[in-house]
VOPA-633630 format. One line per 3 residues: their letters; for each residue x, y, z of N, C-alpha, C, CB. Coordinates in steps of 0.02 Angstrom, whole numbers. Glycine has a CB too. Layout:
a> X Y Z X Y Z X Y Z X Y Z; ...
END
This chain:
mqp> -1652 812 302 -1596 809 255 -1556 745 268 -1551 872 261; -1538 711 214 -1500 649 219 -1443 650 167 -1545 587 210; -1387 617 182 -1335 609 130 -1360 563 75 -1270 582 160
rdl> -1325 561 20 -1343 516 -33 -1339 443 -9 -1299 527 -95; -1367 397 -46 -1369 327 -26 -1297 299 -24 -1412 286 -74; -1275 282 36 -1208 255 45 -1209 182 66 -1171 296 97
sdh> -1265 149 53 -1274 81 79 -1225 31 48 -1344 58 67; -1200 45 -12 -1153 -2 -43 -1080 16 -31 -1166 -7 -117; -1069 68 11 -1001 89 27 -974 49 86 -998 164 42
avy> -914 22 77 -881 -15 131 -848 33 179 -830 -65 103; -836 10 239 -799 48 290 -729 19 293 -834 46 360; -678 62 288 -610 37 292 -594 16 364 -559 90 267
aag> -573 -47 372 -558 -73 439 -482 -73 449 -586 -145 448; -458 -22 481 -385 -17 493 -365 -64 549 -365 55 510; -302 -85 548 -276 -124 604 -278 -83 668 -205 -147 589
rgs> -294 -115 724 -301 -79 787 -233 -61 815 -341 -121 837; -228 -1 842 -166 23 870 -155 1 941 -163 98 866; -93 8 964 -75 -16 1031 -112 23 1086 0 -10 1042
eev> -121 89 1076 -155 129 1128 -227 106 1137 -153 204 1110; -261 93 1081 -331 72 1083 -337 4 1118 -360 68 1013; -295 -44 1099 -298 -110 1129 -276 -108 1202 -254 -159 1089
are> -227 -67 1217 -204 -61 1287 -260 -37 1332 -144 -14 1292; -298 12 1309 -355 36 1349 -406 -19 1360 -389 97 1315; -418 -58 1307 -466 -113 1312 -445 -165 1362 -476 -146 1244
lgl> -380 -181 1363 -355 -234 1406 -328 -209 1473 -300 -271 1371; -326 -143 1482 -300 -115 1544 -225 -125 1551 -334 -145 1602; -189 -119 1495 -117 -130 1494 -81 -66 1476 -99 -185 1445
dpa> -16 -66 1487 28 -13 1463 42 -26 1389 95 -10 1505; 33 23 1345 48 12 1274 117 -15 1261 39 76 1235; 165 1 1304 233 -23 1296 239 -98 1304 279 11 1345
elv> 188 -129 1335 189 -202 1345 167 -239 1282 145 -221 1403; 139 -203 1233 109 -235 1175 158 -236 1116 45 -200 1155; 151 -287 1075 185 -291 1010 131 -282 957 225 -359 1002
tls> 136 -228 919 84 -212 870 110 -226 800 61 -139 877; 85 -280 770 108 -301 704 47 -312 659 151 -365 708; 3 -262 658 -60 -270 621 -68 -222 563 -117 -261 668
sne> -25 -172 557 -37 -119 507 20 -109 458 -51 -55 542; 67 -155 455 123 -151 407 162 -87 413 97 -158 336; 170 -64 475 210 -3 488 284 -20 494 185 31 553
nph> 325 31 490 397 21 495 416 14 569 436 80 462; 441 -44 589 456 -54 661 515 -13 685 469 -127 674; 554 15 640 612 55 658 595 130 662 669 44 609
gps> 530 145 654 509 214 658 523 252 594 544 249 715; 514 318 596 527 358 536 601 365 522 496 426 543; 617 382 461 685 402 446 708 455 495 691 428 373
paa> 765 446 529 789 498 575 796 566 541 855 477 606; 818 566 479 825 629 442 757 662 432 858 617 374; 706 621 419 638 648 411 612 675 477 591 594 384
aaa> 625 640 531 602 664 597 633 732 613 620 613 652; 697 740 597 730 804 608 699 858 564 805 799 594; 682 841 502 652 890 457 583 911 482 646 861 386
ird> 546 864 513 481 880 541 489 930 598 445 817 565; 536 917 642 547 963 698 569 1032 672 600 935 746; 614 1033 624 640 1096 599 586 1136 561 700 1084 553
gaa> 539 1100 531 488 1134 492 429 1159 531 464 1088 440; 425 1142 595 367 1159 635 356 1235 639 373 1131 705; 409 1273 638 403 1346 646 375 1381 585 470 1376 664
tvh> 371 1346 529 349 1378 467 283 1351 441 402 1371 414; 246 1315 483 184 1285 458 127 1335 449 161 1230 504; 139 1399 464 89 1450 450 86 1466 376 104 1514 491
syp> 135 1442 337 137 1455 265 114 1394 227 208 1475 243; 80 1406 170 60 1351 127 123 1317 97 13 1376 71; 118 1252 81 178 1216 59 194 1225 -15 169 1142 73
ksa> 203 1287 -35 216 1301 -106 284 1275 -128 211 1376 -120; 337 1300 -100 403 1279 -122 419 1208 -101 456 1326 -94; 395 1187 -42 408 1119 -19 377 1068 -66 382 1109 53
htd> 316 1083 -89 281 1039 -136 320 1034 -201 209 1063 -149; 342 1091 -227 380 1092 -289 446 1056 -282 392 1164 -312; 481 1068 -226 546 1036 -215 540 960 -212 578 1062 -151
lte> 489 936 -176 481 864 -170 462 833 -237 429 847 -116; 417 866 -273 397 841 -339 457 834 -385 344 887 -371; 499 884 -386 558 882 -428 607 828 -405 593 949 -428
ria> 612 818 -341 658 768 -314 633 697 -332 666 775 -238; 568 686 -327 540 621 -346 549 609 -421 465 617 -327; 537 660 -460 547 654 -533 619 636 -549 528 720 -568
erw> 665 667 -515 736 651 -524 750 579 -505 781 699 -483; 721 558 -449 730 489 -426 709 438 -478 691 477 -361; 655 452 -514 628 404 -562 645 421 -634 553 400 -554
aie> 682 474 -645 703 495 -713 642 508 -758 746 441 -745; 595 548 -730 537 569 -768 529 644 -761 473 531 -744; 478 672 -793 465 744 -788 424 759 -725 427 768 -851
pnq> 434 817 -695 398 833 -633 322 831 -641 418 902 -609; 296 848 -700 223 848 -707 194 777 -705 203 882 -772; 236 726 -710 213 657 -706 206 632 -635 260 612 -744
vwl> 227 673 -587 222 655 -516 159 687 -487 286 678 -477; 112 646 -466 50 671 -436 55 662 -361 -13 634 -465; 81 712 -327 91 710 -255 23 713 -220 136 768 -232
ang> 17 676 -164 -48 670 -132 -41 660 -57 -89 614 -163; -98 667 -24 -104 655 48 -110 580 59 -165 694 78; -53 545 55 -53 472 59 -67 441 -9 -105 448 110
gdg> -52 376 -14 -68 341 -75 -142 342 -89 -45 269 -71; -184 344 -36 -256 347 -45 -276 410 -83 -292 346 23; -242 466 -68 -257 528 -103 -240 523 -177 -218 585 -73
ald> -186 488 -194 -168 478 -264 -221 436 -299 -100 445 -269; -248 386 -264 -302 346 -293 -363 390 -308 -322 289 -246; -378 436 -262 -435 481 -273 -424 525 -334 -447 524 -212
yls> -362 550 -343 -348 592 -401 -357 553 -466 -277 620 -397; -335 491 -467 -345 450 -527 -419 437 -540 -308 384 -520; -457 426 -487 -530 418 -495 -562 481 -523 -563 398 -429
ral> -542 538 -496 -569 602 -520 -553 613 -593 -542 660 -478; -492 595 -612 -469 609 -680 -500 562 -732 -394 604 -684; -519 501 -711 -537 450 -760 -610 429 -758 -495 390 -749
ldp> -642 431 -700 -708 400 -695 -765 449 -708 -716 370 -626; -806 433 -756 -871 465 -763 -921 426 -722 -893 470 -838; -976 457 -700 -1025 420 -661 -1047 356 -697 -1086 464 -647
gds> -1045 300 -661 -1064 236 -690 -1008 196 -719 -1114 248 -742; -949 227 -728 -891 188 -751 -872 137 -698 -831 235 -765; -840 83 -721 -822 29 -675 -747 24 -667 -850 -37 -700
vlv> -727 -4 -610 -657 -23 -598 -655 -97 -582 -626 19 -539; -597 -127 -593 -588 -198 -579 -535 -206 -526 -568 -237 -644; -552 -238 -470 -507 -244 -413 -502 -318 -393 -531 -201 -353
srp> -447 -334 -358 -437 -403 -337 -477 -417 -273 -363 -417 -325; -494 -481 -266 -522 -506 -204 -485 -569 -185 -599 -519 -210; -450 -569 -127 -444 -516 -77 -402 -458 -104 -413 -544 -13
gfa> -405 -402 -67 -365 -345 -88 -378 -285 -45 -378 -329 -160; -343 -231 -62 -347 -168 -25 -415 -136 -37 -290 -120 -46; -451 -122 16 -521 -99 10 -527 -31 -23 -552 -96 78
yya> -475 11 -19 -485 80 -40 -491 89 -116 -429 122 -16; -468 40 -156 -478 46 -228 -553 52 -243 -447 -15 -266; -591 7 -214 -663 7 -225 -696 67 -192 -694 -57 -199
msa> -673 84 -132 -702 141 -97 -695 205 -137 -671 149 -28; -635 217 -164 -624 277 -202 -668 280 -264 -550 282 -223; -676 223 -297 -720 221 -356 -791 240 -337 -718 152 -388
ryh> -816 212 -283 -885 226 -263 -894 299 -241 -906 179 -207; -843 327 -208 -847 397 -190 -858 441 -252 -783 419 -154; -829 418 -308 -833 457 -370 -886 429 -417 -766 458 -405
hgr> -938 397 -387 -996 373 -424 -978 320 -475 -1031 430 -459; -927 280 -460 -908 224 -502 -935 159 -475 -833 221 -510; -929 108 -516 -950 41 -498 -888 -4 -489 -998 11 -551
vnt> -897 -60 -455 -840 -102 -438 -854 -174 -459 -825 -99 -362; -807 -202 -497 -807 -274 -514 -743 -305 -486 -813 -286 -591; -743 -370 -480 -686 -403 -447 -658 -461 -488 -706 -428 -378
yel> -595 -475 -477 -565 -537 -501 -537 -573 -440 -508 -524 -554; -539 -639 -443 -522 -680 -384 -449 -704 -387 -569 -740 -380; -412 -693 -333 -347 -723 -324 -357 -786 -282 -295 -673 -291
aqs> -347 -844 -313 -365 -907 -281 -315 -927 -228 -370 -962 -333; -341 -940 -168 -298 -963 -114 -267 -1031 -131 -338 -968 -48; -304 -1073 -166 -279 -1139 -185 -220 -1134 -233 -334 -1180 -216
egf> -212 -1077 -266 -156 -1066 -313 -105 -1018 -285 -183 -1040 -379; -105 -1010 -219 -56 -967 -186 -68 -893 -202 13 -986 -207; -129 -875 -220 -147 -805 -236 -106 -778 -294 -138 -761 -174
aqt> -87 -821 -341 -45 -800 -398 -81 -747 -439 -27 -860 -442; -43 -695 -458 -70 -642 -500 -48 -656 -572 -45 -572 -476; -96 -678 -613 -82 -693 -682 -125 -650 -727 -94 -768 -697
aet> -102 -641 -789 -141 -602 -837 -208 -637 -850 -102 -593 -903; -207 -703 -854 -268 -740 -868 -321 -728 -814 -253 -815 -872; -299 -727 -751 -346 -715 -696 -382 -648 -703 -309 -717 -628
vld> -344 -596 -721 -373 -530 -728 -415 -525 -791 -318 -476 -729; -389 -548 -846 -423 -540 -911 -486 -581 -915 -376 -558 -967; -489 -638 -881 -551 -678 -882 -608 -640 -849 -539 -744 -846
ayd> -592 -596 -801 -644 -558 -767 -656 -490 -799 -625 -549 -694; -611 -468 -842 -614 -400 -871 -676 -392 -915 -551 -386 -911; -709 -335 -907 -769 -321 -946 -772 -247 -966 -833 -341 -907
ger> -715 -222 -990 -714 -153 -1014 -707 -101 -960 -774 -140 -1052; -685 -120 -900 -679 -71 -845 -632 -15 -864 -655 -106 -781; -643 44 -835 -602 102 -848 -534 98 -814 -638 165 -826
ivy> -532 68 -754 -470 59 -717 -465 -13 -695 -466 107 -657; -406 -43 -705 -391 -109 -678 -336 -100 -626 -369 -160 -735; -348 -124 -565 -299 -116 -511 -260 -181 -500 -334 -95 -446
lts> -194 -173 -500 -149 -227 -479 -110 -201 -419 -101 -248 -538; -90 -247 -375 -50 -228 -317 11 -273 -315 -92 -235 -250; 70 -242 -317 131 -281 -321 187 -248 -280 153 -290 -394
phn> 203 -277 -221 175 -336 -190 102 -325 -167 218 -357 -130; 66 -380 -167 -5 -378 -152 -17 -382 -77 -41 -435 -188; -64 -343 -54 -86 -344 16 -156 -376 19 -87 -272 47
ptg> -165 -430 57 -123 -456 111 -82 -517 94 -166 -472 170; -78 -537 30 -50 -602 14 26 -601 4 -82 -629 -47; 54 -545 -18 125 -540 -30 148 -560 -99 160 -582 19
tta> 103 -579 -144 123 -598 -211 139 -537 -254 68 -639 -245; 174 -548 -309 192 -493 -354 165 -507 -424 269 -483 -356; 164 -454 -465 146 -460 -535 207 -439 -576 83 -416 -553
cld> 232 -484 -618 291 -469 -658 273 -422 -715 323 -533 -685; 324 -391 -745 311 -342 -798 279 -375 -858 376 -309 -819; 295 -437 -873 262 -472 -929 187 -476 -917 291 -542 -938
tie> 168 -492 -856 97 -496 -839 63 -429 -845 88 -524 -768; 94 -377 -818 64 -310 -820 58 -286 -892 107 -260 -779; 109 -298 -932 106 -277 -1002 51 -313 -1040 174 -289 -1037
eia> 44 -378 -1028 -8 -416 -1062 -77 -391 -1044 -3 -491 -1045; -87 -375 -981 -152 -347 -960 -165 -280 -994 -155 -339 -883; -115 -237 -993 -124 -171 -1025 -136 -178 -1100 -62 -127 -1013
ekt> -102 -225 -1131 -107 -234 -1204 -175 -262 -1224 -53 -281 -1228; -203 -306 -1182 -265 -342 -1201 -328 -310 -1174 -261 -413 -1178; -321 -256 -1137 -380 -217 -1116 -391 -160 -1165 -372 -191 -1043
nde> -447 -127 -1158 -466 -74 -1206 -416 -16 -1203 -536 -49 -1191; -414 23 -1257 -369 81 -1261 -384 131 -1205 -375 115 -1328; -447 135 -1183 -466 183 -1132 -466 153 -1062 -534 212 -1148
tlt> -436 96 -1053 -429 66 -987 -359 80 -959 -441 -11 -989; -356 106 -898 -293 118 -865 -277 61 -817 -294 185 -827; -217 33 -823 -193 -16 -775 -151 20 -722 -151 -72 -810
vvd> -175 19 -661 -140 51 -605 -105 -2 -564 -190 92 -561; -40 6 -556 0 -41 -517 20 -8 -451 63 -65 -558; -9 -32 -397 5 -5 -331 68 -39 -304 -54 -17 -283
eay> 121 1 -298 186 -24 -274 203 4 -205 241 -7 -324; 153 7 -162 164 35 -95 219 -4 -57 99 33 -54; 225 -69 -71 275 -110 -38 334 -126 -85 243 -175 -14
gef> 342 -87 -138 389 -103 -190 461 -108 -168 385 -53 -242; 480 -69 -118 550 -70 -96 570 -136 -64 562 -14 -46; 522 -176 -43 537 -239 -11 541 -297 -60 484 -254 41
adv> 526 -285 -124 521 -339 -173 579 -337 -222 455 -334 -210; 598 -396 -245 651 -401 -295 620 -406 -365 696 -463 -282; 577 -358 -381 547 -354 -448 553 -283 -473 472 -377 -447
ssa> 554 -275 -538 560 -209 -569 495 -170 -562 580 -215 -643; 502 -104 -555 443 -61 -552 408 -59 -620 462 10 -530; 342 -55 -618 302 -48 -679 314 18 -714 229 -57 -664
lal> 351 64 -682 368 126 -716 406 113 -781 409 172 -670; 440 56 -786 475 38 -847 426 35 -906 510 -29 -839; 363 17 -893 313 14 -946 286 83 -962 256 -32 -925
veg> 284 127 -912 260 195 -923 310 234 -966 248 231 -856; 374 225 -951 426 266 -982 463 231 -1039 475 286 -930; 449 167 -1050 486 133 -1102 559 121 -1083 482 170 -1166
qdg> 570 102 -1021 638 91 -995 657 18 -1000 644 116 -923; 723 5 -1001 749 -63 -998 722 -109 -1052 734 -93 -930; 711 -81 -1112 690 -122 -1168 615 -129 -1176 719 -188 -1163
wda> 576 -101 -1131 502 -105 -1136 477 -47 -1179 469 -104 -1066; 422 -59 -1214 390 -5 -1252 351 40 -1205 342 -35 -1306; 355 106 -1216 319 154 -1175 244 149 -1187 344 226 -1189
rdd> 206 156 -1133 133 150 -1137 101 211 -1104 108 85 -1104; 42 229 -1129 5 285 -1098 -54 259 -1058 -19 334 -1152; -56 193 -1045 -113 163 -1010 -92 125 -948 -151 117 -1057
vav> -34 143 -920 -10 114 -857 11 171 -811 49 64 -869; -8 167 -748 15 215 -697 38 176 -636 -42 265 -678; 80 207 -596 110 174 -538 96 215 -475 187 166 -548
lrt> 83 180 -421 71 213 -357 127 196 -309 2 190 -327; 152 247 -272 204 237 -222 186 276 -158 274 261 -249; 218 257 -103 203 290 -39 265 298 3 150 250 0
fsk> 263 346 49 315 355 99 297 320 165 327 429 112; 240 285 167 216 257 230 255 197 254 144 238 223; 282 158 208 309 93 227 385 96 240 295 42 172
vyg> 425 92 188 497 87 199 526 150 231 533 73 133; 495 208 218 521 270 247 492 285 317 504 328 201; 441 247 337 414 254 404 376 318 416 469 249 453
lag> 342 344 365 306 407 372 230 399 366 330 456 319; 204 343 390 133 330 384 91 385 417 116 263 415; 116 413 472 77 462 509 72 530 477 105 470 575
vrl> 117 547 430 112 613 399 73 611 334 182 640 385; 56 551 309 14 541 249 46 573 188 -56 570 261; 86 535 153 120 560 94 129 504 43 189 591 112
gya> 102 514 -17 108 465 -70 105 500 -137 54 411 -65; 111 462 -190 110 492 -256 95 440 -310 176 528 -271; 69 465 -366 62 424 -426 112 447 -477 -10 428 -454
lvp> 136 401 -518 180 416 -575 140 398 -638 248 375 -571; 127 448 -679 81 439 -735 114 454 -802 19 483 -725; 85 430 -857 113 445 -922 113 520 -937 75 408 -976
dew> 163 543 -973 169 613 -989 110 638 -1031 234 626 -1025; 80 593 -1071 27 613 -1118 -32 646 -1083 4 553 -1157; -47 625 -1022 -105 654 -988 -89 677 -918 -162 604 -986
aea> -25 690 -905 -4 711 -838 -33 777 -816 71 714 -836; -49 821 -864 -74 888 -846 -142 886 -813 -77 931 -908; -176 829 -816 -242 824 -784 -237 836 -709 -272 755 -797
yer> -179 826 -680 -169 836 -608 -190 906 -587 -96 825 -589; -176 955 -628 -192 1024 -610 -267 1036 -604 -163 1072 -662; -306 992 -634 -379 1000 -633 -415 956 -582 -406 985 -701
vnt> -378 909 -552 -410 863 -505 -381 863 -435 -408 794 -533; -322 894 -426 -291 888 -360 -319 937 -310 -215 898 -366; -316 919 -247 -334 963 -192 -281 1018 -187 -341 924 -125
pfa> -301 1081 -176 -250 1133 -167 -201 1114 -112 -283 1200 -151; -136 1120 -128 -84 1101 -80 -95 1030 -55 -82 1151 -20; -86 984 -102 -108 915 -93 -72 878 -36 -97 877 -156
asa> -13 901 -18 23 871 38 48 927 83 82 826 14; 48 916 148 66 968 195 140 986 190 50 946 266; 157 1045 214 227 1067 215 270 1019 256 233 1138 242
iac> 244 998 313 280 951 355 293 886 317 242 937 420; 241 860 283 249 797 246 300 804 191 181 775 218; 297 860 154 344 870 99 416 875 124 326 934 61
rag> 427 911 179 494 916 206 519 848 231 496 968 263; 474 811 262 493 744 285 510 699 226 437 714 327; 470 702 174 483 661 115 549 677 82 428 670 66
laa> 565 741 77 629 761 48 688 732 87 635 837 46; 684 736 153 738 709 194 742 633 190 729 731 267; 684 601 190 682 528 190 712 499 126 610 503 198
ldd> 702 532 70 728 506 7 804 499 7 707 551 -50; 836 539 47 910 536 49 936 494 108 937 606 54; 891 467 148 913 429 207 920 355 187 863 437 266
heh> 971 340 148 979 273 122 994 222 177 1036 271 71; 1027 243 230 1043 197 284 980 170 317 1087 232 337; 931 214 328 868 192 359 831 144 313 824 253 375
vee> 830 158 249 797 113 201 830 45 201 798 143 131; 896 43 198 932 -20 197 920 -60 260 1007 -8 187; 921 -26 318 908 -61 381 839 -92 381 916 -13 440
tve> 790 -54 357 721 -78 357 713 -138 311 674 -21 335; 740 -134 251 733 -188 203 767 -251 228 763 -168 135; 827 -246 256 861 -305 282 823 -335 341 932 -286 304
svr> 794 -293 383 755 -317 439 694 -356 415 734 -258 483; 661 -330 364 602 -363 336 620 -431 306 569 -318 282; 675 -433 270 696 -497 241 709 -549 295 759 -488 198
war> 741 -529 349 754 -575 403 688 -599 435 798 -543 456; 642 -552 448 580 -568 482 536 -614 440 542 -505 499; 533 -602 374 494 -646 331 520 -717 333 495 -620 258
efm> 586 -725 329 616 -791 330 606 -825 397 691 -788 313; 614 -786 451 606 -815 518 534 -840 528 624 -763 571; 485 -800 509 416 -821 517 400 -882 475 368 -764 498
sde> 425 -884 414 414 -941 371 444 -1005 400 443 -929 302; 502 -999 430 537 -1058 457 509 -1080 525 611 -1043 465; 488 -1032 566 474 -1048 637 401 -1052 656 507 -997 679
lda> 356 -1025 616 285 -1029 634 259 -1100 623 243 -979 592; 218 -1123 670 189 -1190 665 123 -1187 625 176 -1220 736; 127 -1157 568 69 -1149 524 93 -1135 454 21 -1092 549
ety> 50 -1144 405 69 -1131 336 75 -1056 325 19 -1162 286; 131 -1035 296 140 -965 277 144 -961 201 203 -935 310; 125 -903 175 129 -891 102 190 -848 88 64 -858 76
psa> 228 -865 35 286 -823 17 265 -751 7 320 -850 -47; 304 -705 35 285 -634 33 343 -591 9 263 -611 102; 327 -542 -33 375 -492 -54 363 -425 -20 373 -483 -130
gnf> 316 -424 28 301 -362 65 334 -363 133 226 -354 72; 313 -317 176 340 -315 245 291 -348 293 355 -243 267; 265 -405 273 215 -443 311 214 -514 285 144 -410 306
vlv> 183 -558 323 176 -628 303 104 -648 317 227 -675 340; 73 -681 268 6 -708 276 12 -780 303 -34 -707 209; -27 -795 355 -20 -859 390 -89 -891 394 10 -849 461
evg> -93 -955 375 -155 -992 378 -160 -1026 446 -159 -1045 320; -211 -1006 485 -214 -1028 555 -280 -1063 574 -204 -970 601; -326 -1071 526 -390 -1101 543 -443 -1049 557 -383 -1147 602
dat> -452 -1032 620 -500 -980 640 -462 -916 654 -542 -1003 703; -460 -871 604 -419 -811 610 -441 -767 668 -420 -772 546; -506 -759 676 -532 -715 728 -512 -741 797 -608 -709 722
ava> -520 -806 807 -503 -835 872 -428 -830 886 -526 -909 875; -387 -842 836 -315 -839 846 -292 -768 859 -278 -868 785; -318 -721 820 -299 -651 830 -321 -626 898 -329 -607 775
eaa> -379 -646 920 -404 -625 986 -361 -655 1041 -478 -645 995; -344 -718 1035 -303 -750 1086 -233 -720 1089 -298 -826 1073; -206 -704 1031 -140 -672 1030 -143 -603 1061 -114 -666 957
krr> -196 -567 1048 -204 -500 1077 -206 -504 1153 -268 -467 1051; -240 -554 1180 -243 -562 1253 -174 -576 1283 -291 -618 1272; -130 -600 1241 -61 -613 1262 -15 -554 1245 -34 -677 1230
gvi> -43 -500 1219 -4 -440 1207 25 -433 1138 49 -437 1255; 3 -474 1090 28 -470 1021 -31 -457 974 66 -536 1001; -28 -401 940 -83 -381 895 -64 -397 823 -99 -304 903
vrd> -103 -440 792 -94 -458 721 -159 -443 685 -73 -533 713; -158 -448 619 -217 -431 579 -259 -492 565 -196 -397 514; -320 -492 589 -370 -542 570 -392 -527 498 -432 -542 620
css> -379 -573 453 -392 -560 382 -463 -579 361 -343 -597 340; -507 -589 409 -577 -600 392 -606 -541 353 -619 -612 455; -581 -481 368 -605 -422 332 -584 -422 259 -579 -359 366
fgl> -534 -462 242 -513 -472 172 -550 -530 139 -438 -483 169; -593 -563 177 -626 -623 151 -585 -686 163 -639 -615 79; -534 -683 206 -492 -740 220 -500 -758 294 -416 -725 204
adc> -554 -793 309 -571 -807 379 -524 -856 412 -641 -834 382; -480 -887 373 -433 -935 402 -362 -908 405 -434 -1000 362; -352 -843 392 -285 -816 389 -277 -755 434 -268 -797 318
iri> -216 -748 461 -195 -687 493 -136 -659 454 -175 -699 568; -125 -594 460 -68 -562 429 -25 -533 484 -89 -507 377; 39 -550 483 86 -526 534 136 -479 500 122 -585 569
scg> 137 -417 522 186 -370 496 256 -389 521 169 -297 515; 306 -372 482 375 -384 503 395 -333 555 423 -381 441; 414 -357 614 434 -312 668 510 -313 676 401 -331 733
tet> 532 -283 729 602 -290 748 616 -363 764 621 -244 809; 678 -381 773 693 -451 789 659 -472 854 769 -461 795; 660 -429 904 628 -446 967 553 -454 958 643 -392 1020
etr> 522 -407 922 449 -410 912 430 -471 871 425 -346 876; 468 -486 820 451 -543 777 458 -608 814 496 -544 715; 511 -615 853 519 -676 893 461 -685 942 587 -675 931
rav> 441 -631 974 386 -637 1022 321 -654 986 378 -571 1061; 310 -625 927 249 -640 891 246 -713 870 244 -596 829; 302 -740 846 303 -811 826 292 -855 886 371 -828 793
eti> 325 -841 942 315 -880 1002 242 -879 1025 361 -855 1059; 212 -820 1022 143 -813 1045 95 -850 1000 123 -739 1049; 101 -843 934 56 -877 888 64 -952 895 70 -855 816
nev> 125 -976 902 134 -1048 911 102 -1072 975 209 -1065 912; 104 -1032 1029 71 -1051 1091 -5 -1056 1081 86 -1001 1148; -32 -1007 1044 -104 -1007 1031 -125 -1068 990 -124 -942 995
la> -83 -1086 942 -100 -1142 897 -87 -1210 928 -61 -1136 832; -49 -1212 982 -30 -1278 1011 -91 -1315 1038 21 -1268 1068
END
């Protein structure tokens, strides 16, 4: 007995954690600065951490009311109907629900290169095909309608990421609307806004709901997560915001109890912890500017909680930095063999990372 042919399926290469690298180097994890996975350096929302502790005694129950409460709270946050919120086990889970709802076997999706690997992975899991559009390094990885539409060939889903990982670029609403308008009626444009809180751009939800002077569309959906600004990457909580016209499909494609009770309780608390969000966003803005000013290498402007840095041999630089106790992301796995990505850390972590990378490059 063998599984089906998985030879064209990619393996997601996550950034290595401090414990794993510490074991490899024989170091104490506390000695390492880990800036490879775009995590929140300030930890989880304190309110969310308290909710997790308080909820531990009730995890013998399925998350019925917690799921409903969080869905309603998110809907209130975005001024939409609760059925338009597709709660999931991380943003990845929301991508899977969209694939289940939209892809017939053999349907294609269009994804950026470089870009987040899971868009393509989810499509292939659901017997879909994957085509790509190129974000040119020579053009600063600019996301334009022309770039996407020149590669478009009737795909069922077109993925945009704003801010984009690993480059940090954004797609403005004019660009997103043009792509949605010029693709087929049965093509969904999905805008992944996992890093949206760090960017000074409007959410594409304005196109879904017809807000702020935009016409409402039934062919745009938005992805959000609690992993980044709220610091809840470890509990896996994300959601899609979809048009009301086909929102009921969620009931037919979602996993029963799509997010855990602990995750839902943490999410509810985190949404109201504005102080933690503000601290995180201000910290990210400082770190992005500091890296841009102080690194002895070309950096790309970023609207995310990370900075892409052109260093020549990314693998060699990342390895040398790791030996000095600073873990950054080698972007060779994104097809950028000359770039590393440095997540925004605390002030102390960011200063040490810049000092270390400059030493390596000297």
